[in-house]
C-alpha positions as CSV (number, residue, x, y, z in Angstrom):
1,W,108.0,115.6,95.7
2,E,105.1,115.5,93.3
3,E,106.4,112.2,91.8
4,V,106.8,110.6,95.2
5,L,103.6,112.0,96.7
6,K,101.6,111.4,93.5
7,N,100.0,114.8,93.7
8,G,100.7,118.5,93.1
9,P,101.5,121.2,92.5
10,V,103.8,121.4,95.6
11,G,104.9,124.7,97.2
12,I,108.3,125.2,98.8
13,R,106.7,125.5,102.2
14,D,104.3,122.6,102.0
15,H,104.7,119.9,104.7
16,F,105.7,116.5,103.3
17,F,103.7,114.5,105.8
18,E,100.6,116.8,105.6
19,R,100.6,116.3,101.9
20,G,100.3,112.5,102.3
21,G,103.9,111.5,103.0
22,H,104.9,108.7,105.3
23,S,108.0,106.7,106.2
24,L,108.1,104.6,103.1
25,K,107.6,107.7,100.8
26,A,110.3,109.5,102.8
27,T,112.7,106.7,102.0
28,A,111.7,106.9,98.4
29,L,112.4,110.7,98.5
30,V,115.9,110.1,100.0
31,S,116.6,107.8,97.1
32,R,115.4,110.3,94.5
33,I,117.5,113.1,96.0
34,A,120.6,110.9,96.0
35,K,120.1,110.0,92.3
36,E,119.4,113.6,91.3
37,F,121.8,115.6,93.4
38,G,124.5,113.0,94.4
39,V,124.1,113.6,98.1
40,Q,122.8,111.3,100.9
41,V,120.2,113.1,103.0
42,P,119.7,111.4,106.3
43,L,116.2,110.1,106.7
44,Q,115.8,111.9,110.0
45,D,116.2,115.2,108.1
46,I,113.0,114.5,106.1
47,F,111.2,114.4,109.4
48,A,113.0,117.3,111.0
49,R,112.9,119.6,107.9
50,P,109.8,118.5,106.0
51,T,109.5,121.3,103.5
52,V,111.2,121.8,100.1
53,E,112.7,125.1,101.4
54,E,114.3,123.5,104.4
55,L,115.5,120.4,102.6
56,A,117.2,122.6,99.9
57,S,119.5,124.1,102.6
58,V,120.3,120.6,103.8
59,I,121.2,119.5,100.3
60,Q,123.4,122.5,99.8
61,D,125.5,121.8,102.9
62,L,126.0,118.1,102.3
63,E,129.2,116.7,100.8
64,E,128.9,115.0,97.4
65,S,128.4,111.3,97.6
66,P,128.1,109.8,94.1
67,Y,124.9,107.8,93.5
68,E,125.6,104.1,93.2
69,A,123.1,102.2,91.1
70,I,122.3,98.6,92.0
71,Q,123.4,96.1,89.4
72,P,121.9,92.7,88.6
73,A,123.6,90.0,90.7
74,Q,125.4,87.1,89.1
75,T,123.5,83.8,89.0
76,Q,124.2,81.5,91.9
77,D,122.5,78.7,93.8
78,T,121.6,80.8,96.8
79,Y,121.9,84.5,97.6
80,P,122.4,86.5,100.8
81,V,119.4,87.9,102.5
82,S,118.9,91.6,103.3
83,S,119.2,92.9,106.8
84,A,115.4,93.1,107.0
85,Q,114.9,89.6,105.7
86,K,117.5,88.2,108.2
87,R,115.6,89.9,111.1
88,M,112.3,88.5,109.8
89,Y,113.8,85.0,109.4
90,V,115.1,84.9,113.0
91,L,111.9,86.3,114.4
92,Q,109.9,83.6,112.5
93,Q,112.0,80.9,114.0
94,L,111.4,82.3,117.5
95,E,107.7,82.4,116.8
96,D,107.8,78.7,115.9
97,G,105.4,78.7,113.0
98,G,103.0,81.4,114.0
99,V,101.1,83.8,111.7
100,G,102.3,87.1,113.2
101,Y,104.2,88.0,110.0
102,N,101.5,86.9,107.6
103,M,100.1,89.7,105.4
104,P,96.5,88.7,104.5
105,A,93.9,90.6,102.5
106,V,90.3,90.1,101.4
107,L,88.9,91.7,98.2
108,E,85.3,91.7,97.2
109,L,84.7,90.8,93.6
110,T,81.4,91.5,92.0
111,G,80.0,90.6,88.6
112,Q,80.9,87.7,86.3
113,L,84.2,86.1,87.3
114,D,86.6,84.6,84.9
115,R,88.3,82.1,87.2
116,G,90.8,80.8,84.7
117,R,91.9,84.3,83.8
118,L,92.2,85.2,87.5
119,E,94.4,82.2,88.1
120,E,96.6,82.8,85.1
121,T,97.1,86.4,86.2
122,F,98.5,85.2,89.5
123,R,100.8,82.7,87.7
124,Q,102.1,85.6,85.6
125,L,102.9,87.6,88.7
126,V,104.7,84.6,90.3
127,E,106.7,84.1,87.1
128,R,107.5,87.9,86.9
129,H,108.6,88.4,90.5
130,E,111.4,86.3,92.0
131,S,110.3,87.1,95.5
132,L,107.2,85.0,94.9
133,R,109.4,82.1,93.9
134,T,111.8,82.5,96.9
135,S,112.4,80.2,99.8
136,F,114.7,80.6,102.8
137,E,117.1,78.2,104.6
138,T,120.1,78.2,106.8
139,G,123.4,78.1,104.9
140,P,126.5,76.1,105.8
141,D,127.9,78.9,107.9
142,G,124.7,79.2,109.9
143,E,123.5,82.3,108.2
144,P,120.1,82.5,106.4
145,V,120.1,82.5,102.6
146,Q,117.5,82.8,100.0
147,R,116.9,80.4,97.2
148,I,115.1,81.5,94.0
149,H,113.3,78.7,92.2
150,D,112.9,78.7,88.4
151,S,109.2,77.7,88.8
152,V,106.9,76.9,91.7
153,P,103.5,75.3,91.8
154,F,100.6,77.7,92.2
155,Q,96.9,77.3,92.0
156,L,93.9,79.4,93.1
157,D,92.2,77.4,95.8
158,E,88.6,77.2,96.8
159,A,87.8,78.1,100.4
160,E,84.6,77.8,102.5
161,S,85.3,81.0,104.5
162,A,88.1,83.4,105.3
163,D,88.5,82.1,108.9
164,A,90.6,79.1,108.1
165,F,92.6,80.7,105.2
166,V,95.3,82.3,107.2
167,R,97.8,79.7,108.4
168,P,101.5,79.5,109.0
169,F,104.0,79.5,106.1
170,C,107.0,77.2,106.0
171,L,109.9,79.5,105.0
172,E,111.8,76.6,103.4
173,E,108.9,76.0,100.9
174,A,108.1,78.4,98.0
175,P,105.8,80.2,97.2
176,L,105.3,82.1,100.4
177,F,102.2,83.4,98.8
178,R,98.7,81.9,98.4
179,A,95.3,82.9,97.1
180,A,91.8,81.4,97.3
181,L,88.2,82.2,96.3
182,V,85.1,82.1,98.5
183,K,82.0,81.9,96.4
184,E,79.0,83.8,98.0
185,S,76.9,83.8,94.8
186,D,77.3,83.6,91.0
187,E,78.2,87.3,90.9
188,R,79.9,87.8,94.3
189,H,83.1,86.3,95.4
190,L,85.7,87.0,98.0
191,L,89.3,86.9,96.9
192,L,91.6,85.9,99.7
193,T,95.4,86.5,99.5
194,D,98.2,86.0,102.0
195,M,102.0,86.3,101.8
196,H,104.8,86.3,104.3
197,H,106.3,89.6,105.3
198,I,109.8,88.3,104.5
199,I,109.0,88.7,100.8
200,S,106.8,91.8,100.8
201,D,106.0,95.1,102.4
202,G,103.7,98.1,101.8
203,V,105.5,99.3,98.7
204,S,105.7,95.9,97.0
205,V,102.1,95.1,97.8
206,N,101.0,98.3,96.0
207,T,103.2,97.3,93.0
208,L,101.6,93.8,92.9
209,I,98.1,95.3,93.0
210,K,98.9,97.7,90.2
211,E,100.5,95.0,88.0
212,F,97.7,92.5,88.8
213,G,95.2,95.0,87.3
214,E,97.4,95.5,84.2
215,L,97.9,91.8,83.6
216,Y,94.2,90.9,84.2
217,A,93.2,93.6,81.7
218,G,95.5,91.9,79.1
219,R,98.1,94.6,79.0
220,S,101.8,93.7,78.9
221,L,104.4,95.0,81.4
222,A,108.0,96.1,80.7
223,P,110.7,93.6,81.7
224,M,112.2,94.0,85.2
225,R,115.9,94.9,85.3
226,L,116.3,94.3,89.0
227,Q,114.8,91.9,91.5
228,Y,114.9,92.1,95.3
229,K,117.9,89.6,95.6
230,D,119.9,92.1,93.6
231,Y,119.4,94.6,96.4
232,A,120.3,92.0,99.0
233,V,123.6,91.3,97.2
234,W,124.3,95.0,96.9
235,Q,123.6,95.6,100.6
236,R,126.0,92.7,101.5
237,S,128.8,94.3,99.5
238,F,128.0,97.7,101.0
239,Q,128.4,96.2,104.5
240,E,132.0,95.4,103.7
241,K,132.9,99.0,103.0
242,E,134.5,101.5,105.4
243,G,131.4,103.7,105.6
244,Y,129.2,100.9,106.9
245,Q,131.8,99.7,109.3
246,K,132.1,103.1,110.9
247,Q,128.3,103.1,111.3
248,E,128.4,99.7,112.9
249,A,131.2,100.7,115.3
250,Y,129.2,103.7,116.4
251,W,126.0,101.7,117.2
252,L,128.0,98.9,118.9
253,K,129.5,101.6,121.2
254,R,126.2,103.4,121.7
255,L,124.4,100.2,122.6
256,E,127.1,98.4,124.6
257,G,126.3,97.0,128.0
258,E,123.0,95.6,129.2
259,L,120.0,97.2,127.5
260,P,117.0,98.2,129.7
261,V,113.7,96.5,129.1
262,L,111.1,99.0,127.9
263,E,108.4,98.8,130.5
264,L,105.3,100.5,129.0
265,P,102.2,100.7,131.1
266,A,99.9,97.8,130.3
267,D,96.8,96.1,131.8
268,K,98.7,92.8,132.2
269,P,102.3,91.8,133.1
270,R,104.8,91.4,130.3
271,P,105.0,87.6,129.4
272,A,108.3,85.8,129.3
273,V,107.7,85.0,125.6
274,R,106.0,87.4,123.2
275,S,102.7,86.2,121.8
276,F,100.5,87.5,119.1
277,A,97.4,85.8,120.6
278,G,94.5,88.1,121.1
279,G,90.7,88.3,121.5
280,S,87.9,89.7,119.4
281,I,85.1,92.2,120.0
282,S,82.0,92.1,117.9
283,C,79.5,94.8,117.2
284,T,76.6,95.4,114.8
285,L,76.4,98.4,112.5
286,D,73.2,99.8,111.2
287,A,72.7,99.7,107.5
288,E,73.4,103.4,106.9
289,T,76.8,103.3,108.8
290,A,77.8,100.0,107.0
291,S,77.0,101.5,103.6
292,G,79.0,104.6,104.4
293,L,82.1,102.5,105.4
294,H,81.7,100.4,102.3
295,R,81.8,103.5,100.1
296,I,84.9,104.9,102.0
297,A,86.7,101.5,101.5
298,R,85.7,101.4,97.8
299,D,86.8,105.0,97.1
300,H,90.2,104.4,98.8
301,G,90.8,101.0,97.1
302,S,90.8,99.0,100.4
């Protein structure tokens, strides 16, 4: 728990989610338990029994299921996508080039800026992580596949403002990641970054931020044994096994027939086609409140 939550000490009756846990950390905890004890704890048990004491009894009652480590995939032209990537690929086609699955961020940089070093750090990240060199296309069988490029062009762009920076990605063109600088003064810049959700999530973004700091500081990183495509290949092989097929049969039975539309109360009728269009509300903060919010964001690294 202490390794996953990054704090401690942890007591046996401490609540996982009250100590900073969330769904991504719960998934990481399930993986750690599988590796350490050789059992598969259902994710729902982390939510239903969120203390070490309660989980211990769950682990004791589970049948042993040997931990299966993911192995590097053999080199090939294209690779299967993971279930999450397939869903994202299909949704992106339905959205027809929108930005609903973009993951933008704005970072304030103060002090003297070494632009060349900043751009080189980004290039090192692109070279290190295959996901930043991955494009997606439809294979001969109609299924989406991912293609990993040996190299992709990348440069740190200049931008006038953050407003026009976020724009649609073409999933067939790598990298699905971009960065730009907005110069506000000689010692104050805004670093804009954006990547598509099909190649990143909350965990991977945190990894990129950490590695960016290490590389920018001139420190070297240990080689990566696995890349995301290795997980996608492992998942595809798992889907061909009996255990997965039983799970699939269960859910096909459970969800058979016409599914009801979830009608939540809203101020407007549900449109025929989902849209991410929205409005904006502006307000002005006094200097004291704005300063306080800035300190909170700085202290929490956001």
